[in-house]
N, C-alpha and C positions, 0 to 999 in steps of 0.2 A: 475780410479774411481772418481777422482775429477770432471771431466766434467759431468759424470752421476749424481753425487750428486748435482751439480749446476742445471742441468736440472730438477731433481726431486724437489728441493727446489723452483725453479721458477714456476713449475707446481702447487705446493701446494699454493704458494702465489697468483698465478693467480686465482685458484679455490676459494680461500678465498675472493679475491677482487670481483669476480663475485657474490658470495653468499651475500656479503655486499651490492653490487649494487642492487641485486634482493630484498633484505630486505628493502633497502632504497626506492625502487620504489613501494613497496607494499602500496596500498591505503586501509586504514581501515575505514569502514563504521559502524556506530552504529545505533541500533534501539531498541525499547522498548521490555523488556522481558515479557510484558503482551500481550495478544492476541488483535488484532484489525482486526478480521477476516472479509473478506478474504484477506486483504492486508498484514497483519502480522499474521501468523498462529502459534498456540501453545503458550506455556508459558515456562519460564525458560531460561537458558543460551544457550541451544542447538537449532539448526535449526530444525523445524518440517519438515515433509515430506507429502505433499509439503509445502514449507516454507512460502508461501504467495505471492499474486500477485506482490506486490511492491518489495519484495526481489528478485523474479525471474526477474523482469524487470531490476533492478539494475545490476544483474549478466549478463543479456543478453547484456545490453549496454556496460558493461566493456569488455565482450568478443568481441563485434564488434569493439571496440576501441583498443583491444589488451592490456588492462590494467590489471595487477595483483591486485586482491582485496581480502579482507577477511572481515568477519562480526563479530561484537561483540554485544551481547544482554545485556542490562543494564536497571535498573529502569529508568523511563522516565526522571526525573530531572537530574539524573546522566549522561544520554546521553548528555543533553545540557551542563552541566558543563564540561564534558570531551571534548566536542567540543570547548568550550570557551578557555580552556587551551592548546588545541592542541594535546590532547591524542587521539582524533579521527580526521580524515581528513574530514569526512562527516557524516551526520546523517539524518534520515528520520523516520517517516512521520510527518511533522509539518505544520499546517496552518500558515498563516501570522499574526504576531503580531509585532507591532513596537518595543516592549520591547525585542523581541527575536533577534533583529539585533545585540545586543551586544554579543550573543552567536555564531552566524554564519552568513553566507552570503546567501541571497536568489537570485535566478535569477531575475533580475530587468529590467524593461523597462519604460522609462519616469518617473522614481521615484516611480514606483509601482511594486509589484511582478508580474512577467510575467506568467499569467495563462496558456499560451501556452506551457510553459516549466515545468508545474506541473508534479509531479510524478503520482498523482492520483486525482480523484474527488470522495470524499466520499459523496454519495448521495443516498437517498432512494425514491422509487416510489411506489405508490399504484397500484395494479392490481385487477380488479374486473370483474364480469360478466356484459354484457351489460344491463341486467334488473335491476341491483342494482343502486340505487341513493345514491351518496355520495357527499355532498356539502363541498368542501375544498377550501378555498381561499388563501392558502399559510401560514396562521397563525392559523386558527381555523376551526373546523368542525361546521356545522350548521344543527341541526335536525337529526344528525346521531347517532343512538343508537345501531348499530350493533357490530359485533365482527371482529377483524382483526388478522390474523396470522402473526407472525414474528419469526425469529430465536432467540433462547434464548440468544445467545451471541452477539446480535446486539444492539447497543446503542439506536436504534429507539424505542425499547420496552419501555424504561423509558420515552422517549419523548411523546409517544402516551398516556401512562397512566397519565402523567401530564396534558394532554388535556382532560382527562375524558373518554378515549376510553378503552373498554374491549379488552385485548390482550390475545390470545392463543399462547403460545410459542411452536414452533416446533424445532426439532433437525437439520433440514436441509431445504434448498430451496425446495427440492423434497417433503418433508413431508408437508411443508406449503401449497404448491399448491395442494397436494392430499386432504387436508382439504377443500380447496376452491372448487375443482371439486365435492366433496361429499356434498357441501352445509353446511358444519359444521361451516364455517366462511363466512363473506360477502366480504372480500378482503384480499389480501396479501401485506404486506409491505416488500420490499426486495431491495437489492442492484441491480440497474438496469442492470449493466454489467453481474452479475451472473444470474439473473432471465432470461434475454433475451437469454443468452447462453443456459440455461437449457431448456427453452421452445422450442428451435429449435431442441432438441433431442427427443421430444415426440409428439404424437398426443394429442391434447387437444381441449376443447371447445373454442369458440371465447372469447377473453378477451380484455379488454380496460385498458389503462393506465390513471389514474386520473392526471389531470394537475391543478396547477403546481406541481412539485415534493415536497415531504414532506420536504426534506432538500438537500442542495447542497453546497459544499465548496471545494476549491482547497487545496491540500496538496503538500508539496515540499520536495525535497532533498536539504539540506543546506551543504555548505562547510565551514570549519573553516577559520577564518581570516588569520591564519598562512599559510594554504594551498593556499588560494587565493593570498597571497603576493608572494609565490614562484612558484605557478603553475596555474595562472589564466587562461592560455590558455587551460589546461586540463579540468578545471572546466567548462569552456564555451563550450568546445566540448562535454562534458558529458551531460550538460543540452540540448544542441542542438539535440543530438542523442536521448535523452528521448522524446523530442517533435516530432521528426521525426518518431519514431518507436512505441511509447507508445500504441496508440489505436489499431493498427494492431496486435501487440504482445499480448496485454491483451485480445483481443477478441479471439485469437487463443488458449489461455491456460485457459480461464475462466471456461470451463467445469470441470476442475479438482477440483473446489471448490463448486460445486453444491450440493454435498452430505454431507456437514457439516464439522465442524472443526475436524482435526485429534486429536487423543488422546494426552494429554499432557504428 
């Protein structure tokens, strides 16, 4: 009986050690509990379905690198503070600010954030009919008094209104473009990735993109200073894999987000 007892106890200890090793190897990523659709979808502590382009990309990269991860949703500033004290191993989506370097580590190149290793580019583009004249120089509209459609949960709505533009809010990319096709609005302001993906799925009149874009900024996944100290090689692999797969993967799944934000 004693040998059997010894084997049983050894097995229990081995299983316990493996469980601890798995737990120790688990990478925890945090992101905002507010929606930043389509990159972070839904609100609250639970993942939405689908959860957002950036959430899916992080999971995809982790799977490719065979890294066990989990997500935590927290209020925005708490995400950064949790990252700073090491309660989170990584966090996203954050644009670059020098002051944020105290909270976590950006992928850097020549002393600057490496945009090639960004998690996403949050940018908005105007789509219009060829007959419509819209004078936009990247900062202001000149002589344009028309109406622009944009999704009600997009930050560009407030930006356009600050510029004196009349905005009609739609519930989805599809609805915004239906308003354009019906001549109810003069243009659509939308996330370029989502709009382009949607337009490939339907027959539609000829459209033009207004240049320059309304806005464009790189957003990153940060790793904690503690994680970088202990696992810098993993962090660099993660950023490299994001750069290698981001555009192809995002283009492939963008259609999931063309019909508007899921219910919270």
